[in-house]
CHARMM-style PDB file with segment names, atoms N, HN, CA, C and O in Angstrom:
ATOM      1  N   MET     1      61.420 -26.708 -98.681  1.00  0.00      PROA
ATOM      2  CA  MET     1      60.489 -27.494 -97.286  1.00  0.00      PROA
ATOM      3  C   MET     1      59.204 -27.027 -97.504  1.00  0.00      PROA
ATOM      4  O   MET     1      58.622 -26.059 -97.994  1.00  0.00      PROA
ATOM      5  N   THR     2      58.883 -28.556 -96.705  1.00  0.00      PROA
ATOM      6  HN  THR     2      59.356 -29.342 -96.307  1.00  0.00      PROA
ATOM      7  CA  THR     2      57.035 -28.598 -96.978  1.00  0.00      PROA
ATOM      8  C   THR     2      56.703 -28.733 -95.188  1.00  0.00      PROA
ATOM      9  O   THR     2      57.121 -29.096 -94.089  1.00  0.00      PROA
ATOM     10  N   ALA     3      55.751 -28.197 -95.862  1.00  0.00      PROA
ATOM     11  HN  ALA     3      55.411 -27.902 -96.755  1.00  0.00      PROA
ATOM     12  CA  ALA     3      54.905 -28.475 -93.860  1.00  0.00      PROA
ATOM     13  C   ALA     3      54.826 -29.611 -93.539  1.00  0.00      PROA
ATOM     14  O   ALA     3      55.180 -30.304 -94.492  1.00  0.00      PROA
ATOM     15  N   ALA     4      54.472 -30.358 -92.469  1.00  0.00      PROA
ATOM     16  HN  ALA     4      54.184 -29.795 -91.694  1.00  0.00      PROA
ATOM     17  CA  ALA     4      53.906 -31.469 -92.090  1.00  0.00      PROA
ATOM     18  C   ALA     4      52.657 -31.690 -92.021  1.00  0.00      PROA
ATOM     19  O   ALA     4      51.900 -30.972 -91.368  1.00  0.00      PROA
ATOM     20  N   THR     5      52.191 -32.968 -92.855  1.00  0.00      PROA
ATOM     21  HN  THR     5      52.806 -33.552 -93.385  1.00  0.00      PROA
ATOM     22  CA  THR     5      50.672 -32.878 -92.255  1.00  0.00      PROA
ATOM     23  C   THR     5      50.469 -33.337 -90.848  1.00  0.00      PROA
ATOM     24  O   THR     5      51.309 -34.062 -90.315  1.00  0.00      PROA
ATOM     25  N   PRO     6      49.318 -32.920 -90.183  1.00  0.00      PROA
ATOM     26  CA  PRO     6      49.491 -33.567 -89.690  1.00  0.00      PROA
ATOM     27  C   PRO     6      48.543 -34.564 -89.344  1.00  0.00      PROA
ATOM     28  O   PRO     6      47.338 -34.456 -89.574  1.00  0.00      PROA
ATOM     29  N   PRO     7      49.227 -35.791 -88.644  1.00  0.00      PROA
ATOM     30  CA  PRO     7      48.271 -37.581 -88.101  1.00  0.00      PROA
ATOM     31  C   PRO     7      46.462 -36.994 -87.951  1.00  0.00      PROA
ATOM     32  O   PRO     7      45.849 -36.047 -87.457  1.00  0.00      PROA
ATOM     33  N   GLU     8      46.232 -38.006 -88.574  1.00  0.00      PROA
ATOM     34  HN  GLU     8      46.730 -38.775 -88.975  1.00  0.00      PROA
ATOM     35  CA  GLU     8      44.469 -38.425 -88.684  1.00  0.00      PROA
ATOM     36  C   GLU     8      44.651 -38.294 -86.594  1.00  0.00      PROA
ATOM     37  O   GLU     8      45.497 -38.674 -85.786  1.00  0.00      PROA
ATOM     38  N   GLU     9      43.291 -37.528 -86.503  1.00  0.00      PROA
ATOM     39  HN  GLU     9      42.604 -37.219 -87.160  1.00  0.00      PROA
ATOM     40  CA  GLU     9      42.521 -37.483 -84.838  1.00  0.00      PROA
ATOM     41  C   GLU     9      42.304 -39.224 -85.052  1.00  0.00      PROA
ATOM     42  O   GLU     9      41.877 -40.117 -85.784  1.00  0.00      PROA
ATOM     43  N   ILE    10      42.992 -38.868 -83.742  1.00  0.00      PROA
ATOM     44  HN  ILE    10      43.340 -38.143 -83.148  1.00  0.00      PROA
ATOM     45  CA  ILE    10      42.337 -40.906 -82.990  1.00  0.00      PROA
ATOM     46  C   ILE    10      41.079 -40.738 -82.400  1.00  0.00      PROA
ATOM     47  O   ILE    10      40.872 -40.048 -81.402  1.00  0.00      PROA
ATOM     48  N   LYS    11      40.293 -41.335 -82.984  1.00  0.00      PROA
ATOM     49  HN  LYS    11      40.460 -41.895 -83.795  1.00  0.00      PROA
ATOM     50  CA  LYS    11      39.502 -41.489 -81.770  1.00  0.00      PROA
ATOM     51  C   LYS    11      38.656 -42.623 -81.372  1.00  0.00      PROA
ATOM     52  O   LYS    11      37.682 -42.887 -82.077  1.00  0.00      PROA
ATOM     53  N   PRO    12      38.921 -43.356 -80.281  1.00  0.00      PROA
ATOM     54  CA  PRO    12      38.914 -44.715 -79.323  1.00  0.00      PROA
ATOM     55  C   PRO    12      36.868 -44.355 -80.179  1.00  0.00      PROA
ATOM     56  O   PRO    12      35.959 -43.563 -80.426  1.00  0.00      PROA
ATOM     57  N   GLU    13      37.349 -45.599 -80.222  1.00  0.00      PROA
ATOM     58  HN  GLU    13      38.088 -46.242 -80.021  1.00  0.00      PROA
ATOM     59  CA  GLU    13      35.485 -46.868 -80.286  1.00  0.00      PROA
ATOM     60  C   GLU    13      35.171 -46.404 -78.999  1.00  0.00      PROA
ATOM     61  O   GLU    13      36.086 -46.221 -78.196  1.00  0.00      PROA
ATOM     62  N   LEU    14      33.821 -46.156 -78.644  1.00  0.00      PROA
ATOM     63  HN  LEU    14      33.077 -46.305 -79.297  1.00  0.00      PROA
ATOM     64  CA  LEU    14      32.691 -46.479 -77.875  1.00  0.00      PROA
ATOM     65  C   LEU    14      32.021 -47.202 -77.424  1.00  0.00      PROA
ATOM     66  O   LEU    14      31.464 -47.852 -78.309  1.00  0.00      PROA
ATOM     67  N   THR    15      31.574 -47.637 -75.947  1.00  0.00      PROA
ATOM     68  HN  THR    15      32.025 -47.109 -75.228  1.00  0.00      PROA
ATOM     69  CA  THR    15      30.564 -49.200 -76.432  1.00  0.00      PROA
ATOM     70  C   THR    15      29.300 -47.564 -75.477  1.00  0.00      PROA
ATOM     71  O   THR    15      29.490 -46.562 -74.788  1.00  0.00      PROA
ATOM     72  N   PRO    16      28.402 -48.142 -75.959  1.00  0.00      PROA
ATOM     73  CA  PRO    16      27.266 -47.361 -76.134  1.00  0.00      PROA
ATOM     74  C   PRO    16      27.091 -46.910 -74.327  1.00  0.00      PROA
ATOM     75  O   PRO    16      26.615 -45.803 -74.071  1.00  0.00      PROA
ATOM     76  N   GLU    17      27.452 -47.721 -73.329  1.00  0.00      PROA
ATOM     77  HN  GLU    17      27.838 -48.619 -73.536  1.00  0.00      PROA
ATOM     78  CA  GLU    17      27.380 -46.860 -72.870  1.00  0.00      PROA
ATOM     79  C   GLU    17      28.372 -46.341 -71.603  1.00  0.00      PROA
ATOM     80  O   GLU    17      28.139 -46.127 -70.413  1.00  0.00      PROA
ATOM     81  N   GLN    18      29.789 -46.226 -72.567  1.00  0.00      PROA
ATOM     82  HN  GLN    18      29.978 -46.400 -73.534  1.00  0.00      PROA
ATOM     83  CA  GLN    18      30.693 -45.154 -72.404  1.00  0.00      PROA
ATOM     84  C   GLN    18      30.209 -43.947 -72.703  1.00  0.00      PROA
ATOM     85  O   GLN    18      30.360 -42.983 -71.953  1.00  0.00      PROA
ATOM     86  N   ARG    19      29.539 -43.892 -73.907  1.00  0.00      PROA
ATOM     87  HN  ARG    19      29.416 -44.675 -74.516  1.00  0.00      PROA
ATOM     88  CA  ARG    19      29.099 -42.568 -74.097  1.00  0.00      PROA
ATOM     89  C   ARG    19      27.868 -42.334 -73.608  1.00  0.00      PROA
ATOM     90  O   ARG    19      27.619 -41.182 -73.965  1.00  0.00      PROA
ATOM     91  N   LYS    20      26.470 -42.970 -72.678  1.00  0.00      PROA
ATOM     92  HN  LYS    20      26.672 -43.906 -72.388  1.00  0.00      PROA
ATOM     93  CA  LYS    20      26.083 -42.293 -71.933  1.00  0.00      PROA
ATOM     94  C   LYS    20      26.929 -41.730 -70.631  1.00  0.00      PROA
ATOM     95  O   LYS    20      26.405 -40.682 -70.255  1.00  0.00      PROA
ATOM     96  N   ALA    21      28.155 -42.116 -69.763  1.00  0.00      PROA
ATOM     97  HN  ALA    21      28.582 -42.967 -70.069  1.00  0.00      PROA
ATOM     98  CA  ALA    21      28.336 -41.983 -68.873  1.00  0.00      PROA
ATOM     99  C   ALA    21      28.961 -40.651 -69.348  1.00  0.00      PROA
ATOM    100  O   ALA    21      28.809 -39.673 -68.616  1.00  0.00      PROA
ATOM    101  N   LEU    22      29.753 -40.500 -70.678  1.00  0.00      PROA
ATOM    102  HN  LEU    22      29.876 -41.294 -71.272  1.00  0.00      PROA
ATOM    103  CA  LEU    22      30.702 -39.573 -71.127  1.00  0.00      PROA
ATOM    104  C   LEU    22      30.110 -38.681 -71.025  1.00  0.00      PROA
ATOM    105  O   LEU    22      30.502 -37.831 -70.225  1.00  0.00      PROA
ATOM    106  N   GLY    23      28.746 -38.430 -71.876  1.00  0.00      PROA
ATOM    107  HN  GLY    23      28.428 -39.121 -72.526  1.00  0.00      PROA
ATOM    108  CA  GLY    23      28.106 -37.878 -71.825  1.00  0.00      PROA
ATOM    109  C   GLY    23      27.481 -36.659 -70.784  1.00  0.00      PROA
ATOM    110  O   GLY    23      27.508 -35.429 -70.799  1.00  0.00      PROA
ATOM    111  N   ARG    24      26.801 -37.887 -69.713  1.00  0.00      PROA
ATOM    112  HN  ARG    24      26.780 -38.887 -69.701  1.00  0.00      PROA
ATOM    113  CA  ARG    24      26.816 -37.164 -68.201  1.00  0.00      PROA
ATOM    114  C   ARG    24      27.821 -35.965 -67.443  1.00  0.00      PROA
ATOM    115  O   ARG    24      27.626 -34.823 -67.026  1.00  0.00      PROA
ATOM    116  N   VAL    25      29.005 -36.898 -67.515  1.00  0.00      PROA
ATOM    117  HN  VAL    25      29.164 -37.826 -67.854  1.00  0.00      PROA
ATOM    118  CA  VAL    25      29.826 -35.644 -67.076  1.00  0.00      PROA
ATOM    119  C   VAL    25      30.331 -34.789 -67.412  1.00  0.00      PROA
ATOM    120  O   VAL    25      30.962 -33.902 -66.836  1.00  0.00      PROA
ATOM    121  N   TYR    26      29.956 -35.097 -68.944  1.00  0.00      PROA
ATOM    122  HN  TYR    26      29.443 -35.817 -69.411  1.00  0.00      PROA
ATOM    123  CA  TYR    26      30.090 -33.695 -70.123  1.00  0.00      PROA
ATOM    124  C   TYR    26      29.426 -32.160 -69.523  1.00  0.00      PROA
ATOM    125  O   TYR    26      29.890 -31.040 -69.309  1.00  0.00      PROA
ATOM    126  N   SER    27      27.900 -32.906 -69.379  1.00  0.00      PROA
ATOM    127  HN  SER    27      27.523 -33.815 -69.553  1.00  0.00      PROA
ATOM    128  CA  SER    27      26.451 -32.604 -68.603  1.00  0.00      PROA
ATOM    129  C   SER    27      26.562 -31.924 -67.685  1.00  0.00      PROA
ATOM    130  O   SER    27      26.174 -30.756 -67.714  1.00  0.00      PROA
ATOM    131  N   TYR    28      27.308 -32.657 -66.271  1.00  0.00      PROA
ATOM    132  HN  TYR    28      27.624 -33.606 -66.248  1.00  0.00      PROA
ATOM    133  CA  TYR    28      28.191 -32.286 -64.536  1.00  0.00      PROA
ATOM    134  C   TYR    28      28.489 -30.507 -65.446  1.00  0.00      PROA
ATOM    135  O   TYR    28      27.931 -29.431 -65.662  1.00  0.00      PROA
ATOM    136  N   LEU    29      30.042 -31.422 -65.750  1.00  0.00      PROA
ATOM    137  HN  LEU    29      30.495 -32.296 -65.574  1.00  0.00      PROA
ATOM    138  CA  LEU    29      30.871 -30.016 -66.222  1.00  0.00      PROA
ATOM    139  C   LEU    29      30.297 -28.772 -66.017  1.00  0.00      PROA
ATOM    140  O   LEU    29      30.230 -27.996 -65.064  1.00  0.00      PROA
ATOM    141  N   MET    30      29.905 -28.787 -67.148  1.00  0.00      PROA
ATOM    142  HN  MET    30      29.960 -29.418 -67.922  1.00  0.00      PROA
ATOM    143  CA  MET    30      29.230 -27.865 -67.792  1.00  0.00      PROA
ATOM    144  C   MET    30      27.583 -27.004 -67.153  1.00  0.00      PROA
ATOM    145  O   MET    30      26.997 -25.948 -67.390  1.00  0.00      PROA
ATOM    146  N   ASP    31      27.376 -28.190 -66.269  1.00  0.00      PROA
ATOM    147  HN  ASP    31      27.852 -29.048 -66.077  1.00  0.00      PROA
ATOM    148  CA  ASP    31      26.221 -27.575 -65.278  1.00  0.00      PROA
ATOM    149  C   ASP    31      26.546 -26.367 -64.275  1.00  0.00      PROA
ATOM    150  O   ASP    31      25.836 -25.433 -63.904  1.00  0.00      PROA
ATOM    151  N   ILE    32      28.691 -26.929 -63.777  1.00  0.00      PROA
ATOM    152  HN  ILE    32      29.268 -27.688 -64.079  1.00  0.00      PROA
ATOM    153  CA  ILE    32      28.840 -26.130 -62.627  1.00  0.00      PROA
ATOM    154  C   ILE    32      29.509 -25.073 -63.260  1.00  0.00      PROA
ATOM    155  O   ILE    32      29.808 -24.112 -62.551  1.00  0.00      PROA
ATOM    156  N   ALA    33      29.885 -25.047 -64.774  1.00  0.00      PROA
ATOM    157  HN  ALA    33      29.642 -25.827 -65.350  1.00  0.00      PROA
ATOM    158  CA  ALA    33      30.788 -23.574 -65.567  1.00  0.00      PROA
ATOM    159  C   ALA    33      29.721 -22.529 -65.368  1.00  0.00      PROA
ATOM    160  O   ALA    33      29.936 -21.356 -65.063  1.00  0.00      PROA
ATOM    161  N   ARG    34      27.966 -23.364 -65.676  1.00  0.00      PROA
ATOM    162  HN  ARG    34      27.792 -24.317 -65.924  1.00  0.00      PROA
ATOM    163  CA  ARG    34      27.704 -21.941 -66.246  1.00  0.00      PROA
ATOM    164  C   ARG    34      27.120 -21.862 -64.748  1.00  0.00      PROA
ATOM    165  O   ARG    34      26.209 -21.036 -64.796  1.00  0.00      PROA
ATOM    166  N   LYS    35      27.235 -22.322 -63.541  1.00  0.00      PROA
ATOM    167  HN  LYS    35      27.975 -22.993 -63.502  1.00  0.00      PROA
ATOM    168  CA  LYS    35      26.945 -21.779 -62.375  1.00  0.00      PROA
ATOM    169  C   LYS    35      27.799 -20.946 -61.966  1.00  0.00      PROA
ATOM    170  O   LYS    35      27.443 -19.924 -61.379  1.00  0.00      PROA
ATOM    171  N   ARG    36      29.355 -21.297 -62.255  1.00  0.00      PROA
ATOM    172  HN  ARG    36      29.644 -22.127 -62.731  1.00  0.00      PROA
ATOM    173  CA  ARG    36      30.169 -20.514 -61.893  1.00  0.00      PROA
ATOM    174  C   ARG    36      30.053 -19.288 -62.504  1.00  0.00      PROA
ATOM    175  O   ARG    36      30.513 -18.295 -61.939  1.00  0.00      PROA
ATOM    176  N   LEU    37      29.214 -19.158 -64.152  1.00  0.00      PROA
ATOM    177  HN  LEU    37      28.840 -19.963 -64.611  1.00  0.00      PROA
ATOM    178  CA  LEU    37      30.225 -17.965 -64.684  1.00  0.00      PROA
ATOM    179  C   LEU    37      29.075 -16.970 -64.154  1.00  0.00      PROA
ATOM    180  O   LEU    37      29.211 -15.750 -64.242  1.00  0.00      PROA
ATOM    181  N   ILE    38      27.891 -17.599 -63.577  1.00  0.00      PROA
ATOM    182  HN  ILE    38      27.781 -18.590 -63.506  1.00  0.00      PROA
ATOM    183  CA  ILE    38      26.589 -16.918 -63.388  1.00  0.00      PROA
ATOM    184  C   ILE    38      26.459 -16.467 -61.969  1.00  0.00      PROA
ATOM    185  O   ILE    38      25.576 -15.690 -61.608  1.00  0.00      PROA
ATOM    186  N   GLN    39      27.364 -16.977 -61.176  1.00  0.00      PROA
ATOM    187  HN  GLN    39      28.082 -17.608 -61.470  1.00  0.00      PROA
ATOM    188  CA  GLN    39      27.780 -16.211 -59.840  1.00  0.00      PROA
ATOM    189  C   GLN    39      28.398 -15.779 -59.882  1.00  0.00      PROA
ATOM    190  O   GLN    39      28.651 -15.159 -58.849  1.00  0.00      PROA
ATOM    191  N   LYS    40      29.577 -15.538 -61.345  1.00  0.00      PROA
ATOM    192  HN  LYS    40      29.372 -16.042 -62.185  1.00  0.00      PROA
ATOM    193  CA  LYS    40      31.108 -15.020 -61.442  1.00  0.00      PROA
ATOM    194  C   LYS    40      30.441 -13.205 -61.946  1.00  0.00      PROA
ATOM    195  O   LYS    40      31.079 -12.179 -61.710  1.00  0.00      PROA
ATOM    196  N   ASN    41      29.373 -13.231 -62.493  1.00  0.00      PROA
ATOM    197  HN  ASN    41      28.854 -14.064 -62.685  1.00  0.00      PROA
ATOM    198  CA  ASN    41      28.973 -11.880 -63.130  1.00  0.00      PROA
ATOM    199  C   ASN    41      27.050 -12.041 -62.895  1.00  0.00      PROA
ATOM    200  O   ASN    41      26.066 -11.868 -63.613  1.00  0.00      PROA
ATOM    201  N   ALA    42      27.302 -12.457 -61.498  1.00  0.00      PROA
ATOM    202  HN  ALA    42      28.102 -12.597 -60.915  1.00  0.00      PROA
ATOM    203  CA  ALA    42      26.355 -11.721 -60.422  1.00  0.00      PROA
ATOM    204  C   ALA    42      27.361 -10.846 -59.460  1.00  0.00      PROA
ATOM    205  O   ALA    42      26.981  -9.690 -59.270  1.00  0.00      PROA
ATOM    206  N   THR    43      28.774 -11.292 -58.733  1.00  0.00      PROA
ATOM    207  HN  THR    43      29.083 -12.230 -58.887  1.00  0.00      PROA
ATOM    208  CA  THR    43      29.941  -9.900 -58.714  1.00  0.00      PROA
ATOM    209  C   THR    43      30.307  -9.522 -58.690  1.00  0.00      PROA
ATOM    210  O   THR    43      30.793  -8.799 -57.821  1.00  0.00      PROA
ATOM    211  N   ALA    44      30.423  -9.697 -59.803  1.00  0.00      PROA
ATOM    212  HN  ALA    44      30.028 -10.284 -60.509  1.00  0.00      PROA
ATOM    213  CA  ALA    44      31.179  -8.556 -61.061  1.00  0.00      PROA
ATOM    214  C   ALA    44      29.898  -6.983 -61.237  1.00  0.00      PROA
ATOM    215  O   ALA    44      30.412  -5.867 -61.319  1.00  0.00      PROA
ATOM    216  N   ASN    45      28.648  -7.083 -61.266  1.00  0.00      PROA
ATOM    217  HN  ASN    45      28.231  -7.989 -61.200  1.00  0.00      PROA
ATOM    218  CA  ASN    45      28.089  -6.542 -61.973  1.00  0.00      PROA
ATOM    219  C   ASN    45      27.135  -6.878 -61.225  1.00  0.00      PROA
ATOM    220  O   ASN    45      26.220  -7.463 -61.805  1.00  0.00      PROA
ATOM    221  N   PRO    46      26.935  -6.583 -59.266  1.00  0.00      PROA
ATOM    222  CA  PRO    46      25.548  -6.020 -58.455  1.00  0.00      PROA
ATOM    223  C   PRO    46      24.362  -5.397 -59.008  1.00  0.00      PROA
ATOM    224  O   PRO    46      23.215  -5.376 -58.560  1.00  0.00      PROA
ATOM    225  N   GLN    47      24.860  -4.880 -60.091  1.00  0.00      PROA
ATOM    226  HN  GLN    47      25.791  -4.897 -60.455  1.00  0.00      PROA
ATOM    227  CA  GLN    47      23.106  -3.827 -59.989  1.00  0.00      PROA
ATOM    228  C   GLN    47      22.220  -4.769 -61.021  1.00  0.00      PROA
ATOM    229  O   GLN    47      21.003  -4.587 -61.011  1.00  0.00      PROA
ATOM    230  N   LEU    48      22.858  -5.925 -62.053  1.00  0.00      PROA
ATOM    231  HN  LEU    48      23.847  -6.073 -62.061  1.00  0.00      PROA
ATOM    232  CA  LEU    48      22.155  -6.960 -62.632  1.00  0.00      PROA
ATOM    233  C   LEU    48      21.193  -8.028 -61.335  1.00  0.00      PROA
ATOM    234  O   LEU    48      21.852  -8.480 -60.399  1.00  0.00      PROA
ATOM    235  N   PRO    49      19.872  -8.295 -61.401  1.00  0.00      PROA
ATOM    236  CA  PRO    49      19.516  -9.189 -60.824  1.00  0.00      PROA
ATOM    237  C   PRO    49      20.065 -10.627 -60.676  1.00  0.00      PROA
ATOM    238  O   PRO    49      19.801 -11.348 -61.638  1.00  0.00      PROA
ATOM    239  N   SER    50      20.956 -11.343 -59.417  1.00  0.00      PROA
ATOM    240  HN  SER    50      21.171 -10.757 -58.636  1.00  0.00      PROA
ATOM    241  CA  SER    50      21.604 -12.562 -59.329  1.00  0.00      PROA
ATOM    242  C   SER    50      20.391 -13.350 -59.555  1.00  0.00      PROA
ATOM    243  O   SER    50      19.219 -13.011 -59.723  1.00  0.00      PROA
ATOM    244  N   GLY    51      20.986 -14.520 -59.514  1.00  0.00      PROA
ATOM    245  HN  GLY    51      21.938 -14.795 -59.377  1.00  0.00      PROA
ATOM    246  CA  GLY    51      19.831 -16.115 -60.117  1.00  0.00      PROA
ATOM    247  C   GLY    51      20.241 -16.459 -61.298  1.00  0.00      PROA
ATOM    248  O   GLY    51      21.252 -16.197 -61.950  1.00  0.00      PROA
ATOM    249  N   ASN    52      19.110 -17.218 -61.519  1.00  0.00      PROA
ATOM    250  HN  ASN    52      18.289 -17.431 -60.990  1.00  0.00      PROA
ATOM    251  CA  ASN    52      19.467 -17.901 -62.519  1.00  0.00      PROA
ATOM    252  C   ASN    52      19.023 -16.813 -63.763  1.00  0.00      PROA
ATOM    253  O   ASN    52      18.206 -15.906 -63.612  1.00  0.00      PROA
ATOM    254  N   VAL    53      19.621 -17.065 -64.789  1.00  0.00      PROA
ATOM    255  HN  VAL    53      20.285 -17.802 -64.911  1.00  0.00      PROA
ATOM    256  CA  VAL    53      18.656 -16.227 -66.567  1.00  0.00      PROA
ATOM    257  C   VAL    53      17.627 -16.555 -67.137  1.00  0.00      PROA
ATOM    258  O   VAL    53      16.710 -15.850 -67.559  1.00  0.00      PROA
ATOM    259  N   ASP    54      17.870 -18.441 -67.172  1.00  0.00      PROA
ATOM    260  HN  ASP    54      18.615 -19.013 -66.830  1.00  0.00      PROA
ATOM    261  CA  ASP    54      16.764 -19.235 -67.740  1.00  0.00      PROA
ATOM    262  C   ASP    54      15.991 -19.201 -66.108  1.00  0.00      PROA
ATOM    263  O   ASP    54      16.304 -19.604 -64.988  1.00  0.00      PROA
ATOM    264  N   ALA    55      15.214 -18.719 -66.515  1.00  0.00      PROA
ATOM    265  HN  ALA    55      14.960 -18.392 -67.425  1.00  0.00      PROA
ATOM    266  CA  ALA    55      13.837 -18.963 -65.514  1.00  0.00      PROA
ATOM    267  C   ALA    55      12.931 -20.586 -65.144  1.00  0.00      PROA
ATOM    268  O   ALA    55      12.489 -21.178 -64.159  1.00  0.00      PROA
ATOM    269  N   ASP    56      13.041 -20.802 -66.860  1.00  0.00      PROA
ATOM    270  HN  ASP    56      13.400 -20.321 -67.660  1.00  0.00      PROA
ATOM    271  CA  ASP    56      12.826 -22.595 -67.148  1.00  0.00      PROA
ATOM    272  C   ASP    56      14.266 -23.753 -66.394  1.00  0.00      PROA
ATOM    273  O   ASP    56      14.747 -24.879 -66.523  1.00  0.00      PROA
ATOM    274  N   GLN    57      14.395 -22.697 -65.729  1.00  0.00      PROA
ATOM    275  HN  GLN    57      14.004 -21.782 -65.624  1.00  0.00      PROA
ATOM    276  CA  GLN    57      15.603 -24.064 -65.321  1.00  0.00      PROA
ATOM    277  C   GLN    57      15.634 -24.108 -64.162  1.00  0.00      PROA
ATOM    278  O   GLN    57      15.249 -25.132 -63.596  1.00  0.00      PROA
ATOM    279  N   GLY    58      15.981 -23.297 -63.626  1.00  0.00      PROA
ATOM    280  HN  GLY    58      16.294 -22.466 -64.085  1.00  0.00      PROA
ATOM    281  CA  GLY    58      15.348 -23.195 -61.903  1.00  0.00      PROA
ATOM    282  C   GLY    58      14.465 -23.347 -60.975  1.00  0.00      PROA
ATOM    283  O   GLY    58      14.468 -22.703 -59.926  1.00  0.00      PROA
ATOM    284  N   LYS    59      13.800 -24.041 -61.223  1.00  0.00      PROA
ATOM    285  HN  LYS    59      13.798 -24.564 -62.075  1.00  0.00      PROA
ATOM    286  CA  LYS    59      12.774 -25.394 -61.088  1.00  0.00      PROA
ATOM    287  C   LYS    59      13.147 -26.836 -61.120  1.00  0.00      PROA
ATOM    288  O   LYS    59      12.862 -27.822 -60.440  1.00  0.00      PROA
ATOM    289  N   SER    60      14.239 -26.479 -62.648  1.00  0.00      PROA
ATOM    290  HN  SER    60      14.471 -25.678 -63.200  1.00  0.00      PROA
ATOM    291  CA  SER    60      14.525 -28.667 -62.572  1.00  0.00      PROA
ATOM    292  C   SER    60      15.607 -28.511 -62.100  1.00  0.00      PROA
ATOM    293  O   SER    60      15.994 -29.653 -61.849  1.00  0.00      PROA
ATOM    294  N   GLU    61      16.805 -27.408 -61.642  1.00  0.00      PROA
ATOM    295  HN  GLU    61      16.491 -26.481 -61.846  1.00  0.00      PROA
ATOM    296  CA  GLU    61      17.792 -27.274 -61.638  1.00  0.00      PROA
ATOM    297  C   GLU    61      18.742 -28.275 -60.351  1.00  0.00      PROA
ATOM    298  O   GLU    61      19.913 -28.627 -60.490  1.00  0.00      PROA
ATOM    299  N   ASP    62      18.034 -28.516 -59.381  1.00  0.00      PROA
ATOM    300  HN  ASP    62      17.083 -28.231 -59.268  1.00  0.00      PROA
ATOM    301  CA  ASP    62      18.189 -28.990 -58.458  1.00  0.00      PROA
ATOM    302  C   ASP    62      17.870 -30.697 -58.608  1.00  0.00      PROA
ATOM    303  O   ASP    62      18.541 -31.548 -58.025  1.00  0.00      PROA
ATOM    304  N   THR    63      17.108 -30.894 -59.201  1.00  0.00      PROA
ATOM    305  HN  THR    63      16.563 -30.203 -59.675  1.00  0.00      PROA
ATOM    306  CA  THR    63      16.506 -32.066 -59.131  1.00  0.00      PROA
ATOM    307  C   THR    63      17.187 -32.986 -60.521  1.00  0.00      PROA
ATOM    308  O   THR    63      17.152 -34.153 -60.910  1.00  0.00      PROA
ATOM    309  N   ALA    64      17.914 -31.451 -61.053  1.00  0.00      PROA
ATOM    310  HN  ALA    64      17.942 -30.502 -60.736  1.00  0.00      PROA
ATOM    311  CA  ALA    64      19.159 -32.182 -62.367  1.00  0.00      PROA
ATOM    312  C   ALA    64      20.318 -32.380 -61.878  1.00  0.00      PROA
ATOM    313  O   ALA    64      20.812 -33.351 -62.452  1.00  0.00      PROA
ATOM    314  N   ASP    65      20.836 -32.059 -61.299  1.00  0.00      PROA
ATOM    315  HN  ASP    65      20.435 -31.271 -60.834  1.00  0.00      PROA
ATOM    316  CA  ASP    65      22.236 -32.605 -60.363  1.00  0.00      PROA
ATOM    317  C   ASP    65      22.415 -34.310 -59.904  1.00  0.00      PROA
ATOM    318  O   ASP    65      23.287 -35.164 -60.070  1.00  0.00      PROA
ATOM    319  N   ALA    66      20.899 -34.247 -59.159  1.00  0.00      PROA
ATOM    320  HN  ALA    66      20.191 -33.554 -59.024  1.00  0.00      PROA
ATOM    321  CA  ALA    66      21.761 -35.926 -58.451  1.00  0.00      PROA
ATOM    322  C   ALA    66      21.221 -36.738 -60.251  1.00  0.00      PROA
ATOM    323  O   ALA    66      21.744 -37.489 -59.427  1.00  0.00      PROA
ATOM    324  N   PRO    67      21.021 -36.992 -60.888  1.00  0.00      PROA
ATOM    325  CA  PRO    67      20.937 -38.193 -61.669  1.00  0.00      PROA
ATOM    326  C   PRO    67      21.900 -38.147 -62.891  1.00  0.00      PROA
ATOM    327  O   PRO    67      22.269 -39.055 -63.635  1.00  0.00      PROA
ATOM    328  N   GLN    68      22.217 -36.723 -62.875  1.00  0.00      PROA
ATOM    329  HN  GLN    68      21.917 -35.986 -62.270  1.00  0.00      PROA
ATOM    330  CA  GLN    68      23.621 -36.760 -63.345  1.00  0.00      PROA
ATOM    331  C   GLN    68      25.412 -36.619 -62.505  1.00  0.00      PROA
ATOM    332  O   GLN    68      26.376 -36.886 -63.224  1.00  0.00      PROA
ATOM    333  N   SER    69      25.515 -36.448 -61.898  1.00  0.00      PROA
ATOM    334  HN  SER    69      24.733 -36.231 -61.315  1.00  0.00      PROA
ATOM    335  CA  SER    69      25.970 -37.331 -60.866  1.00  0.00      PROA
ATOM    336  C   SER    69      27.094 -38.293 -61.885  1.00  0.00      PROA
ATOM    337  O   SER    69      26.493 -39.134 -62.553  1.00  0.00      PROA
ATOM    338  N   PRO    70      27.954 -38.282 -61.996  1.00  0.00      PROA
ATOM    339  CA  PRO    70      28.887 -38.386 -62.041  1.00  0.00      PROA
ATOM    340  C   PRO    70      29.454 -40.549 -61.263  1.00  0.00      PROA
ATOM    341  O   PRO    70      30.266 -40.590 -60.338  1.00  0.00      PROA
ATOM    342  N   ALA    71      28.982 -41.672 -61.729  1.00  0.00      PROA
ATOM    343  HN  ALA    71      28.323 -41.640 -62.479  1.00  0.00      PROA
ATOM    344  CA  ALA    71      29.121 -42.589 -60.777  1.00  0.00      PROA
ATOM    345  C   ALA    71      30.407 -42.729 -60.327  1.00  0.00      PROA
ATOM    346  O   ALA    71      31.323 -42.578 -61.135  1.00  0.00      PROA
ATOM    347  N   PRO    72      30.718 -43.075 -58.805  1.00  0.00      PROA
ATOM    348  CA  PRO    72      32.837 -43.542 -59.001  1.00  0.00      PROA
ATOM    349  C   PRO    72      33.735 -44.188 -59.459  1.00  0.00      PROA
ATOM    350  O   PRO    72      34.341 -44.378 -58.403  1.00  0.00      PROA
ATOM    351  N   ALA    73      33.998 -44.413 -59.791  1.00  0.00      PROA
ATOM    352  HN  ALA    73      33.507 -44.260 -60.649  1.00  0.00      PROA
ATOM    353  CA  ALA    73      34.973 -45.194 -60.814  1.00  0.00      PROA
ATOM    354  C   ALA    73      35.343 -46.704 -59.652  1.00  0.00      PROA
ATOM    355  OT1 ALA    73      36.086 -47.609 -60.033  1.00  0.00      PROA
TER     356      ALA     73
END
């Protein structure tokens, strides 16, 4: 008995606008995940300093959220 070969991965063709929108959504979701992970680690390890791990991102974090928000569908 031979193993079945997996079908080729089907990748839809996206327009540049769709790629840009997906990139914004991905960045937005990764920001949320990163913030939750930092918050979770801060509550799990109270002896560690709370807040941003990356000092340079702390200043631009508030302004970065607004333009990265996905547009309503």
